[in-house]
Structures are given as C-alpha cells and as structure tokens.
N, CA, C, O and CB atoms as a CASP TS submission, in Angstrom:
PFRMAT TS
TARGET T0000
AUTHOR 0000-0000-0000
METHOD Language model
MODEL 1
PARENT N/A
ATOM      1  N   MET     1      99.113  86.683  98.417  1.00  0.00           N
ATOM      2  CA  MET     1      99.498  88.066  98.134  1.00  0.00           C
ATOM      3  C   MET     1      98.730  89.012  99.045  1.00  0.00           C
ATOM      4  O   MET     1      97.671  88.674  99.575  1.00  0.00           O
ATOM      5  CB  MET     1      99.241  88.417  96.650  1.00  0.00           C
ATOM      6  N   LEU     2      99.284  90.195  99.213  1.00  0.00           N
ATOM      7  CA  LEU     2      98.638  91.178 100.071  1.00  0.00           C
ATOM      8  C   LEU     2      97.510  91.910  99.362  1.00  0.00           C
ATOM      9  O   LEU     2      96.634  92.481 100.011  1.00  0.00           O
ATOM     10  CB  LEU     2      99.653  92.172 100.572  1.00  0.00           C
ATOM     11  N   TRP     3      97.526  91.897  98.014  1.00  0.00           N
ATOM     12  CA  TRP     3      96.528  92.657  97.279  1.00  0.00           C
ATOM     13  C   TRP     3      95.272  91.816  97.142  1.00  0.00           C
ATOM     14  O   TRP     3      95.310  90.702  96.621  1.00  0.00           O
ATOM     15  CB  TRP     3      97.061  93.083  95.890  1.00  0.00           C
ATOM     16  N   SER     4      94.146  92.366  97.621  1.00  0.00           N
ATOM     17  CA  SER     4      92.908  91.597  97.619  1.00  0.00           C
ATOM     18  C   SER     4      92.184  91.692  96.283  1.00  0.00           C
ATOM     19  O   SER     4      91.667  90.688  95.795  1.00  0.00           O
ATOM     20  CB  SER     4      91.997  92.073  98.732  1.00  0.00           C
ATOM     21  N   ASP     5      92.137  92.893  95.674  1.00  0.00           N
ATOM     22  CA  ASP     5      91.412  93.007  94.406  1.00  0.00           C
ATOM     23  C   ASP     5      92.376  92.830  93.234  1.00  0.00           C
ATOM     24  O   ASP     5      93.507  93.313  93.289  1.00  0.00           O
ATOM     25  CB  ASP     5      90.687  94.374  94.309  1.00  0.00           C
ATOM     26  N   PRO     6      91.943  92.145  92.175  1.00  0.00           N
ATOM     27  CA  PRO     6      92.850  91.816  91.065  1.00  0.00           C
ATOM     28  C   PRO     6      93.347  93.037  90.298  1.00  0.00           C
ATOM     29  O   PRO     6      94.404  92.973  89.670  1.00  0.00           O
ATOM     30  CB  PRO     6      92.161  90.885  90.109  1.00  0.00           C
ATOM     31  N   GLU     7      92.606  94.155  90.334  1.00  0.00           N
ATOM     32  CA  GLU     7      93.053  95.334  89.578  1.00  0.00           C
ATOM     33  C   GLU     7      94.309  95.951  90.185  1.00  0.00           C
ATOM     34  O   GLU     7      95.100  96.584  89.486  1.00  0.00           O
ATOM     35  CB  GLU     7      91.939  96.383  89.523  1.00  0.00           C
ATOM     36  N   ASN     8      94.485  95.761  91.486  1.00  0.00           N
ATOM     37  CA  ASN     8      95.602  96.403  92.189  1.00  0.00           C
ATOM     38  C   ASN     8      96.836  95.511  92.093  1.00  0.00           C
ATOM     39  O   ASN     8      97.225  94.870  93.070  1.00  0.00           O
ATOM     40  CB  ASN     8      95.240  96.682  93.682  1.00  0.00           C
ATOM     41  N   LYS     9      97.444  95.473  90.920  1.00  0.00           N
ATOM     42  CA  LYS     9      98.626  94.629  90.725  1.00  0.00           C
ATOM     43  C   LYS     9      99.863  95.328  91.271  1.00  0.00           C
ATOM     44  O   LYS     9      99.916  96.558  91.279  1.00  0.00           O
ATOM     45  CB  LYS     9      98.817  94.287  89.229  1.00  0.00           C
ATOM     46  N   PRO    10     100.852  94.576  91.724  1.00  0.00           N
ATOM     47  CA  PRO    10     102.096  95.198  92.192  1.00  0.00           C
ATOM     48  C   PRO    10     102.831  95.861  91.033  1.00  0.00           C
ATOM     49  O   PRO    10     102.694  95.427  89.890  1.00  0.00           O
ATOM     50  CB  PRO    10     103.005  94.153  92.871  1.00  0.00           C
ATOM     51  N   PRO    11     103.603  96.898  91.307  1.00  0.00           N
ATOM     52  CA  PRO    11     104.348  97.576  90.241  1.00  0.00           C
ATOM     53  C   PRO    11     105.394  96.656  89.618  1.00  0.00           C
ATOM     54  O   PRO    11     105.784  95.642  90.197  1.00  0.00           O
ATOM     55  CB  PRO    11     105.023  98.838  90.785  1.00  0.00           C
ATOM     56  N   LYS    12     105.839  97.043  88.412  1.00  0.00           N
ATOM     57  CA  LYS    12     106.776  96.187  87.667  1.00  0.00           C
ATOM     58  C   LYS    12     108.085  96.009  88.429  1.00  0.00           C
ATOM     59  O   LYS    12     108.663  94.922  88.414  1.00  0.00           O
ATOM     60  CB  LYS    12     107.058  96.781  86.276  1.00  0.00           C
ATOM     61  N   GLU    13     108.561  97.063  89.095  1.00  0.00           N
ATOM     62  CA  GLU    13     109.827  96.950  89.832  1.00  0.00           C
ATOM     63  C   GLU    13     109.722  95.876  90.913  1.00  0.00           C
ATOM     64  O   GLU    13     110.643  95.084  91.112  1.00  0.00           O
ATOM     65  CB  GLU    13     110.213  98.308  90.464  1.00  0.00           C
ATOM     66  N   LEU    14     108.579  95.864  91.610  1.00  0.00           N
ATOM     67  CA  LEU    14     108.409  94.890  92.690  1.00  0.00           C
ATOM     68  C   LEU    14     108.368  93.475  92.124  1.00  0.00           C
ATOM     69  O   LEU    14     108.960  92.555  92.688  1.00  0.00           O
ATOM     70  CB  LEU    14     107.124  95.183  93.491  1.00  0.00           C
ATOM     71  N   ARG    15     107.657  93.307  90.992  1.00  0.00           N
ATOM     72  CA  ARG    15     107.603  91.974  90.389  1.00  0.00           C
ATOM     73  C   ARG    15     108.980  91.531  89.905  1.00  0.00           C
ATOM     74  O   ARG    15     109.348  90.367  90.059  1.00  0.00           O
ATOM     75  CB  ARG    15     106.609  91.956  89.225  1.00  0.00           C
ATOM     76  N   ASP    16     109.741  92.458  89.320  1.00  0.00           N
ATOM     77  CA  ASP    16     111.096  92.113  88.874  1.00  0.00           C
ATOM     78  C   ASP    16     111.965  91.724  90.066  1.00  0.00           C
ATOM     79  O   ASP    16     112.728  90.760  89.997  1.00  0.00           O
ATOM     80  CB  ASP    16     111.738  93.295  88.108  1.00  0.00           C
ATOM     81  N   ALA    17     111.846  92.476  91.161  1.00  0.00           N
ATOM     82  CA  ALA    17     112.645  92.175  92.349  1.00  0.00           C
ATOM     83  C   ALA    17     112.267  90.803  92.903  1.00  0.00           C
ATOM     84  O   ALA    17     113.135  90.031  93.312  1.00  0.00           O
ATOM     85  CB  ALA    17     112.451  93.267  93.430  1.00  0.00           C
ATOM     86  N   GLN    18     110.969  90.504  92.915  1.00  0.00           N
ATOM     87  CA  GLN    18     110.546  89.197  93.424  1.00  0.00           C
ATOM     88  C   GLN    18     111.067  88.074  92.536  1.00  0.00           C
ATOM     89  O   GLN    18     111.493  87.033  93.035  1.00  0.00           O
ATOM     90  CB  GLN    18     109.015  89.127  93.519  1.00  0.00           C
ATOM     91  N   ASP    19     111.034  88.286  91.210  1.00  0.00           N
ATOM     92  CA  ASP    19     111.567  87.268  90.301  1.00  0.00           C
ATOM     93  C   ASP    19     113.060  87.070  90.542  1.00  0.00           C
ATOM     94  O   ASP    19     113.545  85.939  90.547  1.00  0.00           O
ATOM     95  CB  ASP    19     111.311  87.663  88.830  1.00  0.00           C
ATOM     96  N   MET    20     113.786  88.167  90.742  1.00  0.00           N
ATOM     97  CA  MET    20     115.229  88.059  90.974  1.00  0.00           C
ATOM     98  C   MET    20     115.496  87.304  92.279  1.00  0.00           C
ATOM     99  O   MET    20     116.370  86.439  92.326  1.00  0.00           O
ATOM    100  CB  MET    20     115.886  89.468  91.018  1.00  0.00           C
ATOM    101  N   MET    21     114.749  87.625  93.335  1.00  0.00           N
ATOM    102  CA  MET    21     114.946  86.943  94.610  1.00  0.00           C
ATOM    103  C   MET    21     114.650  85.453  94.470  1.00  0.00           C
ATOM    104  O   MET    21     115.359  84.614  95.026  1.00  0.00           O
ATOM    105  CB  MET    21     114.054  87.566  95.697  1.00  0.00           C
ATOM    106  N   ARG    22     113.581  85.132  93.712  1.00  0.00           N
ATOM    107  CA  ARG    22     113.245  83.724  93.518  1.00  0.00           C
ATOM    108  C   ARG    22     114.385  83.006  92.805  1.00  0.00           C
ATOM    109  O   ARG    22     114.731  81.875  93.146  1.00  0.00           O
ATOM    110  CB  ARG    22     111.934  83.581  92.718  1.00  0.00           C
ATOM    111  N   ARG    23     114.969  83.683  91.803  1.00  0.00           N
ATOM    112  CA  ARG    23     116.076  83.076  91.058  1.00  0.00           C
ATOM    113  C   ARG    23     117.279  82.886  91.978  1.00  0.00           C
ATOM    114  O   ARG    23     117.938  81.847  91.933  1.00  0.00           O
ATOM    115  CB  ARG    23     116.462  83.950  89.835  1.00  0.00           C
ATOM    116  N   VAL    24     117.566  83.889  92.816  1.00  0.00           N
ATOM    117  CA  VAL    24     118.710  83.799  93.732  1.00  0.00           C
ATOM    118  C   VAL    24     118.515  82.631  94.694  1.00  0.00           C
ATOM    119  O   VAL    24     119.443  81.858  94.931  1.00  0.00           O
ATOM    120  CB  VAL    24     118.891  85.125  94.522  1.00  0.00           C
ATOM    121  N   TRP    25     117.291  82.501  95.256  1.00  0.00           N
ATOM    122  CA  TRP    25     117.048  81.404  96.188  1.00  0.00           C
ATOM    123  C   TRP    25     117.161  80.055  95.498  1.00  0.00           C
ATOM    124  O   TRP    25     117.650  79.089  96.083  1.00  0.00           O
ATOM    125  CB  TRP    25     115.674  81.547  96.828  1.00  0.00           C
ATOM    126  N   LEU    26     116.696  79.991  94.223  1.00  0.00           N
ATOM    127  CA  LEU    26     116.797  78.733  93.482  1.00  0.00           C
ATOM    128  C   LEU    26     118.255  78.348  93.280  1.00  0.00           C
ATOM    129  O   LEU    26     118.624  77.189  93.468  1.00  0.00           O
ATOM    130  CB  LEU    26     116.084  78.843  92.125  1.00  0.00           C
ATOM    131  N   VAL    27     119.087  79.316  92.895  1.00  0.00           N
ATOM    132  CA  VAL    27     120.512  79.045  92.679  1.00  0.00           C
ATOM    133  C   VAL    27     121.176  78.633  93.989  1.00  0.00           C
ATOM    134  O   VAL    27     121.995  77.715  94.013  1.00  0.00           O
ATOM    135  CB  VAL    27     121.222  80.285  92.086  1.00  0.00           C
ATOM    136  N   LEU    28     120.817  79.317  95.083  1.00  0.00           N
ATOM    137  CA  LEU    28     121.404  78.965  96.378  1.00  0.00           C
ATOM    138  C   LEU    28     121.019  77.545  96.785  1.00  0.00           C
ATOM    139  O   LEU    28     121.853  76.790  97.284  1.00  0.00           O
ATOM    140  CB  LEU    28     120.957  79.964  97.459  1.00  0.00           C
ATOM    141  N   ALA    29     119.758  77.185  96.572  1.00  0.00           N
ATOM    142  CA  ALA    29     119.314  75.835  96.938  1.00  0.00           C
ATOM    143  C   ALA    29     120.054  74.791  96.106  1.00  0.00           C
ATOM    144  O   ALA    29     120.485  73.766  96.635  1.00  0.00           O
ATOM    145  CB  ALA    29     117.786  75.691  96.744  1.00  0.00           C
ATOM    146  N   LEU    30     120.201  75.048  94.807  1.00  0.00           N
ATOM    147  CA  LEU    30     120.923  74.100  93.952  1.00  0.00           C
ATOM    148  C   LEU    30     122.380  73.985  94.393  1.00  0.00           C
ATOM    149  O   LEU    30     122.939  72.888  94.419  1.00  0.00           O
ATOM    150  CB  LEU    30     120.845  74.535  92.472  1.00  0.00           C
ATOM    151  N   ALA    31     122.998  75.120  94.740  1.00  0.00           N
ATOM    152  CA  ALA    31     124.393  75.095  95.179  1.00  0.00           C
ATOM    153  C   ALA    31     124.531  74.290  96.469  1.00  0.00           C
ATOM    154  O   ALA    31     125.496  73.544  96.636  1.00  0.00           O
ATOM    155  CB  ALA    31     124.924  76.529  95.383  1.00  0.00           C
ATOM    156  N   MET    32     123.566  74.439  97.383  1.00  0.00           N
ATOM    157  CA  MET    32     123.616  73.678  98.632  1.00  0.00           C
ATOM    158  C   MET    32     123.519  72.178  98.353  1.00  0.00           C
ATOM    159  O   MET    32     124.260  71.385  98.934  1.00  0.00           O
ATOM    160  CB  MET    32     122.481  74.119  99.580  1.00  0.00           C
ATOM    161  N   VAL    33     122.602  71.795  97.461  1.00  0.00           N
ATOM    162  CA  VAL    33     122.441  70.374  97.144  1.00  0.00           C
ATOM    163  C   VAL    33     123.719  69.829  96.516  1.00  0.00           C
ATOM    164  O   VAL    33     124.173  68.741  96.872  1.00  0.00           O
ATOM    165  CB  VAL    33     121.239  70.156  96.194  1.00  0.00           C
ATOM    166  N   VAL    34     124.299  70.580  95.587  1.00  0.00           N
ATOM    167  CA  VAL    34     125.532  70.128  94.930  1.00  0.00           C
ATOM    168  C   VAL    34     126.660  70.021  95.948  1.00  0.00           C
ATOM    169  O   VAL    34     127.423  69.055  95.926  1.00  0.00           O
ATOM    170  CB  VAL    34     125.931  71.093  93.787  1.00  0.00           C
ATOM    171  N   ALA    35     126.773  71.013  96.850  1.00  0.00           N
ATOM    172  CA  ALA    35     127.838  70.986  97.854  1.00  0.00           C
ATOM    173  C   ALA    35     127.672  69.782  98.780  1.00  0.00           C
ATOM    174  O   ALA    35     128.651  69.108  99.100  1.00  0.00           O
ATOM    175  CB  ALA    35     127.844  72.294  98.674  1.00  0.00           C
ATOM    176  N   MET    36     126.434  69.505  99.214  1.00  0.00           N
ATOM    177  CA  MET    36     126.205  68.349 100.077  1.00  0.00           C
ATOM    178  C   MET    36     126.553  67.058  99.348  1.00  0.00           C
ATOM    179  O   MET    36     127.139  66.147  99.932  1.00  0.00           O
ATOM    180  CB  MET    36     124.747  68.313 100.556  1.00  0.00           C
ATOM    181  N   PHE    37     126.185  66.981  98.059  1.00  0.00           N
ATOM    182  CA  PHE    37     126.488  65.777  97.278  1.00  0.00           C
ATOM    183  C   PHE    37     127.992  65.579  97.165  1.00  0.00           C
ATOM    184  O   PHE    37     128.494  64.469  97.342  1.00  0.00           O
ATOM    185  CB  PHE    37     125.858  65.864  95.875  1.00  0.00           C
ATOM    186  N   VAL    38     128.714  66.666  96.867  1.00  0.00           N
ATOM    187  CA  VAL    38     130.171  66.570  96.708  1.00  0.00           C
ATOM    188  C   VAL    38     130.820  66.182  98.034  1.00  0.00           C
ATOM    189  O   VAL    38     131.698  65.320  98.071  1.00  0.00           O
ATOM    190  CB  VAL    38     130.758  67.911  96.194  1.00  0.00           C
ATOM    191  N   LEU    39     130.385  66.822  99.127  1.00  0.00           N
ATOM    192  CA  LEU    39     130.975  66.493 100.426  1.00  0.00           C
ATOM    193  C   LEU    39     130.603  65.072 100.848  1.00  0.00           C
ATOM    194  O   LEU    39     131.396  64.398 101.506  1.00  0.00           O
ATOM    195  CB  LEU    39     130.517  67.501 101.495  1.00  0.00           C
ATOM    196  N   GLY    40     129.421  64.615 100.483  1.00  0.00           N
ATOM    197  CA  GLY    40     128.988  63.281 100.882  1.00  0.00           C
ATOM    198  C   GLY    40     129.693  62.181 100.114  1.00  0.00           C
ATOM    199  O   GLY    40     129.840  61.071 100.626  1.00  0.00           O
ATOM    200  N   THR    41     130.130  62.465  98.901  1.00  0.00           N
ATOM    201  CA  THR    41     130.759  61.416  98.095  1.00  0.00           C
ATOM    202  C   THR    41     132.263  61.366  98.302  1.00  0.00           C
ATOM    203  O   THR    41     132.931  60.512  97.719  1.00  0.00           O
ATOM    204  CB  THR    41     130.454  61.629  96.624  1.00  0.00           C
ATOM    205  N   ARG    42     132.814  62.256  99.114  1.00  0.00           N
ATOM    206  CA  ARG    42     134.254  62.219  99.361  1.00  0.00           C
ATOM    207  C   ARG    42     134.586  61.137 100.369  1.00  0.00           C
ATOM    208  O   ARG    42     135.754  60.948 100.710  1.00  0.00           O
ATOM    209  CB  ARG    42     134.759  63.580  99.857  1.00  0.00           C
TER
END
C-alpha cells in the first residue's frame, strides 16, 4: 500500500472501489477458465 502510517487509512469509497475491482477481476478470471475448458473439451 502507499500509506506508510497505519492511521492514514484509505477512504471508504476507495476501499469499496478496490473491492469491486477485485470482484470483477475474479469473475473475469473464472469466466476465462470456464471458456478455455469449454473450448478445450469440444
């Protein structure tokens, strides 16, 4: 993280945005794996 001291936490909006991005990347990765599996088994 960019924040060196523990008191300086990121704002709630930033944390929510980071959580959403993490969820989006997780879904995209799962979709890629499923697509590769489906294409590979054809």
